[in-house]
N, C-alpha and C positions, 0 to 999 in steps of 0.2 A: 407614620409610626418611628417610635425612637427605641432607644434601648430599652427602655420598661415597658415596650410592648403596648398594647392599645387600654382603652379605658373601660372600665366596669364597675357594677355594682354601686348606682348612685347613691344608695343609703348609708353608703360606708362615708361619704362626705358631709358634714352636720350644715355648712352654709351654702345650698345648692342655691346658684344665683335667680332669684326673681325680683325684679323689680318694676314698678309699677309703668315707667316711660318705655322699655323695653318691651313689655308684654302689650301694650296698645300699639304698639308699633309693626306687631305683627309676628309672632310669637318667637322671636330671637331670643330673647332672654332665657335661660332655663327655671324651671317652676317647682325646684324643691323635692327633694326625696322622696320614693316610691312611684314614681313616672316606670311604664312598663317598658320604655327601652333606654337605657344610659346609652352616654355617645362613648365611641371609643377615642375620638380626639377633643371630644367635648359636645355632646348636642344629641339629640334624639328625634326620631322617627314613629308617631304612633299612626301612620295610613299611608298608603302609597303617596307616592308626589304628586301623579296626576289628581288623585282625589284631594291634597292638600292645596293645589292650585285653584281648585275648584270651591273650595270654603276655608276663605280666610280666617276664620274664627277658631281653627282647627289647630288644639294647641300642640305643641313639640316639646318634649320632655329636655331634658336638661344635660349636660354632659356628669359622668360618675366618676368614682374612682373610690378603690377599696382601701387601700391605705394610705399611702400616700403618692424623676425621668429626665431627658435633657431639655433645655428650654425650647419650646417649641418656633422655632423662626416659621416665617413663610418662606418659601421655596425660591431658588434663585430664575431669574427672567432665563437665564442662557449661560453658555460658558464664558469662564471670566464675568460676569454679571453679579454684583450683589443680589442677597435674597431680597424676595420682593417687599420687605418693609420699608425698604429704603437705597439709597447709593452706599457704596461701600464705605469703610472708615476712611476719612480724608487725613493724609498725614500732617503732623504738627508741624513740619518744616517747612509747609506752603504757605506761604503768606495771603494766597484767598482762602484759607480754609477757614477763617471767621466768617466769610460772609457768607457761608452755607446756612448758619442761624436763621438768616432772614430769608423769606420766602422770593423767589424769584418774580419777577413780572411777566405774566402770561400773554404772549401773543397772541394775536386773533389766530394763526394758523396753528398753533401750538394746542389754541383752545380749541379747533375743528379737530386737528387729530384724536385729541382725548376724548372726545364726543363721539368720533366712528369707531375706535376704539371700546368703548363704551358700550356700544351696540354690540358690537361683536360679540364682548363678553355676555353680556345678554342674553344673546341668542344663542352662545354655549351652555349657559347657565338653563335656559329653558330645555334645550336639549337633553342636557342631563338629568333634567327631573324626570324626563318621559322615560329615559333609558333606566332611572332609579324603581321606576315603576313598573315597568316591563318585568325589571329582574324579582320584583317583591312577587306579582302576580304568578310568575314561573316556579316561586320557591327557591327558597336559599340552599336549600341541597343542591340544587340542580345548576348553581353557582358555580360550584367549585367544579363542576365537572364539564364547564365550557371551554378551560385551558386560558392559556395566558392572552391568545390572539384577541378575545372580545375585552379582555380590559386594556391592551394598548390600542386596540383600535379607538376604544371613547377616548383614552389620555390623547391620542393624537389629534382626535377632535377638537378638545379642549385647549390645546397648543395651536391648533388653527384659529380658533375662537381668542387669542392672546389670554389666557388666563391660565399661565401656567402652576399657579395654585391647585386650581381645580384638577390639573392633569396629576400631579405628585401624589393628589389625597386619591385619584383614581388607580393609580398603580400600586399603591400602597392598598388597595381594597382588593386590586387582581393577587397580589402577595399573600395576601390572609386570605383569601377564596382560594388558591393555590396548595394552601400549607394545610388547610384542613383539618388541624392534629389537635386531638382533646375533646372531651365530649362539651365542652362550651363553645366552641368553633362558631357554630349556627349563630348563637349569642354574641358574640363578638363580631361576625361579618356584619348584622343587623345593628351592632352600634355604629360600627364605621360608615355603612349606610347612613344611619341616623344623621351623624356628622356631614356628612357630605352632602346631604339634604338640607340639613339647617343652613350651611355656608350658601348653598344655591338659594333657597329662598329668602336669608339675608341680601344677596346681591338683589335680588330682583325686587325688593322691598326695603332697598339703603335708603330713598328719599324720606320714609316715615322713619328713620331709626334717629336715636342721638347722633349728635356727629361725632362724640368720641367712639363710639359703638361703630358709625359708619366709615370712620379711618380703618378702624380694626380689619372691620369686611372687606375693605378696599384691598387692606394688605395682606390679607389671607388668600384672597383671588389670586392675586401676583401683581396686582399694580403697586408701581414705585413710589416713594415720597420722598420727601427732602426734611431734613430735619427743620424742629419749628422750635422757637424762642419760648420763654425766657432761658439763658446760657444759666449753669450753674456752676460757680466757682468754689472748690473745695481742695480740702486735702484728702486725696481719695486714695485709699487703701487697696491695694490689689489680693483679691481673695482666691484666685483663679484663675490659670490662662488654661485650655487644650484645644486640639483639633480636631475636626471631622472630616470626611473626605467622602466622596464619589466620583464618577467618571468624569466630572464635569471641572469642579473644582475644588479646592480647602478651604474651607472655613475655619476660624480663629475666634474662640470665644473668648473674652475676657471679663469677667466679674470684678465689680468696684463695689467698695461700700465709703460713702461721705461722712468723715468724721465728723462735721459739723451739721450737714444736711441729715445724716443718719439715711439716706438714701441707697437701696441698692440698683446701681445702673448695670449695663452690658453692653459692651463694644464688640463689634463685628468687625473682622478682616478676612481678606481673599486672596487665596493665589491659585495660578494655574497648576494643573494635576504634575506633582513631582515638584513644584515651586511653595516653599513656605511661605505665608502671608509674611507683609513688613512690619507691620506693628508687634509690638514684645512688650510686657509689662511684667517681669518677673514675680511673683506671689510673693506676699509676705511685705512687698515693700510699698513705700506711699508717694504718689506724685501730686504737685498741686498743677491743676488743671481745671480746665474748663470744658464742659458738656453739655451738649445741646440734646435738649429729648426728642422721638421722632413722635408723629401724630398717632394716637391709637388709646383706647381706654386700658388703663392700667399696665402698658408695654413699659417695659424695661429697658430697651433699647436706646442709645445715646448716641451722637457724633463726637468724637473729639475734638473741639473747633481750638484749643488752645493749651498749650504746658508750657508753665513757668519756671521749670527747672526739672532737672533729673530725678529719677526715684531714689528714693532714700529709707535706712531704716525706721520702721517706727515701732511702738510697742503698744499700738492701739488696736483691739480686738473688737469685731461686729457685737453686738449684744445678740443674746441668744434667748430661747423660746424652748417650751416642750414640745414633746412629739404631739401632745393634743392640741397646742397652739399651729404647730407645723400644720396638722391635718386641717385646721379651722381656717386658715391662711390660705391654702390651699382652693379650699372651697367658695372663699370669698371671689379670689381672684376669677372663678368660673362667671361670676357676674360681671364684670367688665370683659370678658373674652371667653366665651364658651370652648373656643377651640385651644387654650391654654394646656400644652402638655405638660408644666411643671412648674414650680417656684421656687427662687432662691430663697434659702431659709437658714439660719444656724441654729443648730441646736447648743443646749448648754446642759451639762451637767449628764451626760450618757456615755452610757459603757458596750461597749461591742462585743455581745455573746452569741454563742454557735445557738443555733435553733435549727434541729432536724440536721438537713441537707444545704440550709442556708445558715446568715448571719442576721441579726436583727440589731437596732442600737435601743436598748432601754433606758428608761430615765431613771435616775439614781435615786431620785426623791418622790417616784409614783410609779404605780402598778401600771403603766403604760409602755409600749414599743412602737417602733417602727421597722418594717424589714429593710432590710438591704437589696437594691434590686439586683436582679440577675446577671446584666452585664458588668455591675460592679465586683462581684464576687469572682469572678475569673479574671480581675485585675491586679497586680503588684500593690495598689495603693490600699485595699484591704487590707493585708498585714502589716502595710507601715503602720496604718489606724490601730489594729490590735497590738500591736509591738509598744507604739506610743502611748496606751494605755495601760496596757500591764494589769487589767482589773480595777482600775481608778478612773473615775469620771474625767471625761475630755470634752471640751467644745467643737465641735464640727460643721463645718460650712460643707452646704451643697443643694441637690435640685432635687426637691420633693414633687413626684408624681403620682400618677395612680398604681405603678406596681411598686412601688419602692424607693427608697432613699438613695440616691449616688452620691457618696463622699466624696470631696473635691480637697478640701485643706481643714486641717485639724489644729488646735492648739492644747498643748498639756494645761492642766488646771492650775498647775503653778507657773512662775516665769517661765519664758520659752518662746523661742521662734515658731512661725506656723511652718507645718509641715506640708508640702503640696502631696497629694493623692491621684493627681490624675497626671 
């Protein structure tokens, strides 16, 4: 789970993912609004896991979202290792960096190791399905009374199965069950169970999925991947840079916008606890660079495989959309990745206005608004945004997720440089 919290209310997202290829592949694609159990991280469960295992045609509801988080990257494989999306960001100073864009030749020994790991992950996913079924049979109310030991033991079993992505989601599920705050706590717990069930079933049926979706499932489970071509050279505008940390490592996220390609890309860099990651790109500047995408449906993550100059000032700004357009973009992203926790989006001509105890970004030209995420409301960036606006429309880049919008950078309506908000 992220700063924005868990996913809720599938009916609030207009473009719930349902495509024929995924539907025929075994309930992995979401199937539109109105399902009984929207996902917490994107997905759903309409029956106990064991029942779903016996009935391949059982539908699985899709991830939901109320109004609009940080980008959801898969969990790291261990201390100092990159996230399960793939390896850490290569340094542009390394001469071999460009070679990462080409898939390496797989030796027979490496292939056998990969097969053995896949078998262990499969055994772990099957065990997780059984545990989820037991949880639902016992009732969700009792889940919060079992204490953290049950969840930690289940997470440890997923680590033993070499599925760190599943382990991380189990820990998140345990934290949610232990918190148990609010009248909607059982609903949110069910949603998170739904997403975990969806991911386990997706892994067990990965051979029936379209390859881009199968690649997404592999990364969400925790398998590493290498960037794959074609490389994209562009003048990349640095939209935002911020760090998050846990007990194992510091993760730096850098959002970029291609001025020619129009693509929004994500760079990840890592550092040990207490040590900042090496890669730094100041927000508001542009850099002539080559990026190579990682595999996966709709995944924004890329690797920096070439840099052809130092970052320089630019007057380029990313194109913006309305708040309703941001909602539609998030809903469409769930079709490619049902576990997606947010999408990068730029809002144009919005005004930050108070909304009870919180804030929202209101369209200047429409009667629509999106809430500012709870975590962002406690950060100084929100007040910089309010000061920049002064009641006038501004352009804001951020992450749009199920619990709100997290502003990361903003531009005034007239001439002016980007203002970092993170």
